[in-house]
N, C-alpha and C positions, 0 to 999 in steps of 0.2 A: 528491879534493875534500873540503873541510872538512865537519864535521858540520853538520846542519841546526840553525838557531837554535831555542831552546826554544819549545814551542807557545804559552806565555803571551806571549812577545815577538811571535811571528808573528800571534797573534790581536789583540794591541794595535795592530800595524801595519795589519791589515785594518780595525780599527775606525776608526783615525785616517785612513787612506787613503780609506775609503768616506765618512766624514764630510766630508773635504776635497772630495771629488768632488761630493757633493750640495750643499755650500756654494757651489761654483763654479757648478753648474747652476742652483740656485735664486737665488743672489745675482746672477748675470749676467742672469737673466730679469727680476728686479725692476729692476735698473739699466736694462736695455734698455727696459722698459715705461715707466719714468720719463722717459727721454730721447727716445723716439720713439713716435708713435701709429701708425706703419706696422707692421703685423704681420710683413711680410716682413723689414723691418730688425730688428725684435725677434728673430726667429728666427735671422737671420744673426749678430747679436751673441751670442746664446745659444750657437749652435753653435760659433762661433770660440773663445769662452772655454772651452767644454768640451774642444775639441780640444787647445788649449794646456795647459790644466790637467791633463787626463788623461795626456798625454804626459809631462809633468814628474813626475807622481805615479808612473807606471810606472818611469821611469828611477831615481827616488830610492828607491822602496820595493820594487821588484821583487826585488832581491837578498836581501831579508829574508824576505818572505812569498810571493813570486810575483806580488804585485799583482793578485789576483783581483778584489777589490772587488765581487763578484757571486756569489751562490749558484749560479747556473747554471754558471758556469765552474768553481767548486769541485766541483760534482757531475760535470761532464764530466771533470775531471782524476781524480776518484775512479773513475769508471766505466772509463775507458780504462786506468788503472794498477792496477786491483784485482787482476789475476792476477799481474802481474809485480812488484808492490810498488813501482812507480815513481811512484805518486800518493799523495794523502792517504788515511789510513784514516778509518773512520766517526767516530771520536772527533775527528779534526782537522776533518772536514766539519762536524760539529755546532758546534765552537768557531768556525770561520770564519764559518758562516752566522749564528750569534748575534751575532758581532762586526759583521758587515756590516749586518744589519738595524738593530741599535741605533746603529751609526755613522751610517747613513743618516738616521735620525730626528734624531739629534744635529746632523748637518750642516744639516738643514732648519731646525731651531730656531735654530742659530747665524746662518744667513743672514737669517732673520726678524728676529733681534735687531739685526743690523748695519744694517738698513734701517728700524728702528723700526716693524716690523710686529708684530702679535700673535705671541707666541712660538709658540703652537700654535693653528692655525685650520684647521678642516676645509675642504678645497678644495671649491668649487662648480663646478669645471671638469669637466663631464661628458664622459667619453671612452668612451661605450657604443655600439658599433656593430660589426657583423661585419667590415667592411672595415678598421677599426682593429686588431682582433684578428689579422686576416691580416697586417697590417703588422708586428705584434709577432712572429708566427711567423717571417716572413722575416728580420727584423732579428736575432732571437736565433739562428736557424740559421746565418746568415752569420757572426755573432760566434764561435760555437762552432767552425765550420770554420776560421776565421782563427786563433783562439788555439791550436788543436791542430795545424792544418795547417802553420803556420809551423815548428814543431819537426820534423815529419815531413819537411818539405822542406829542413831544415837552415838555416832562416832565422830562428831564434829571436831573434837579435840585432836584428832589425828590428821586434820587437814594439812598442816605444814609438811609433814613427812609424806603423806599419801599423794597429795597433788604434785609435789616436787618429784617424787619417785615415778609417778605416772608420766609426767612430761619427759623425764630422763629416759624411760623405757620407750616412749613413743618416738623419740628421736630415731630409734633403731628399728622399730617394727613397722613404721609407716614409710611409704615411698617418698612422702613429702618432707620428711623429718619433722613433722608435727608443728607447724606454725600455730594452728588452732586458735587464732586470735586476730581479728581484723585490725586492731590498732597496731599490734606488733608487725603485721604484714605491711601496713602503710609505712611504718617507721623504717623497716628494713629495705624499702625501695629507694632510700636516699643515701645508701652507702654502697660504693662500688667495691666491696670487699667480700670475703668468704661467705658471710651471712646474708648477703644482699639478695633481692629479688627484683627482676626487671619490672619497671612500672606497668608494662603491658600485661604482665602476669598477675598483677594484684587483683583485678576485678574477678576473674574466675576463682582465685583462691578465696576471696571474701564470700563469693556466692556459695562455694562448697562449704565454708564454715557455717554460714547461715542454714544451709541444708542439714549440716551435722547438728546444729542447735535443735532444729525441728525433730530430727531423729531421736536425739537424746531425750527431749521432752516427751516424745511419744512412748519411749521405752520406760521412762521413769515410773509411771503407775503400774506398768506390767511387772516390773521387777520388785518394786517396793510398796505397791498399793497406793490407793488414793489417800491423800493426807488432808486433814482439816486445817483450819487457820493456824493452829499452834504447831502443826507438824510441817508447815511450809517453810519454816526457818531453814536457812542454809548454813554452810559450814562454820564460818568464823563469826562469833557474836561481837556486836558493838552496840552500846547504848540499849535502846529498847527494841532494836531489830537484830535479826541474825541474817547476815547475807553470806553469799558463797565466796569462798576463797578460790581463786583460779590462778591464771598465770599466763605463761608464754602464749 
């Protein structure tokens, strides 16, 4: 297998991919709110746009960076590959996370600009409740299990459809509508629109997502067995590593 692309290129792809993902999430939310006053229709439009957008982004960018677009998935890939060398090292984790968070903010600003909204506006959409935090734990644990479990099951090639499909379903079966992504959560705090989250609600959401990461990692060997170095590869291959595809 060919050498992994340079870290700078992979980080740039993570930046642009996360920015595009958040632009899809926020932009489709704004469009849906403008076209319909029915909250159910708004959520349906938002979730469908996210499913299609995420699937395309994973197909296009996965071969370069692994299409994480999510610090939780990057951390999961590091944790499972840290002994066998099959995942990112801490320098790569830091570069990916910085690119993902900054990309998420940039994507929200871009979506705001496309719909003539204030470029940066603190959201007033309060999402502060224990049942919402539980929804984030469930959504994130499921995402981690899917992203890493696909590889262990030999189904990594199904990541674009499987991950996008899971996120679309989790919009509806979780109380939080499945942010499941610290970078996206931060990005959505700077838009005062349908998809926004109040800045004060960001901290508990991120904490719940990190707890979901721990739950997903704990369940992984229970469901799929313990893997050696070769089996610690995650869903979308690039270069001489296989990292997990994730998303929203």
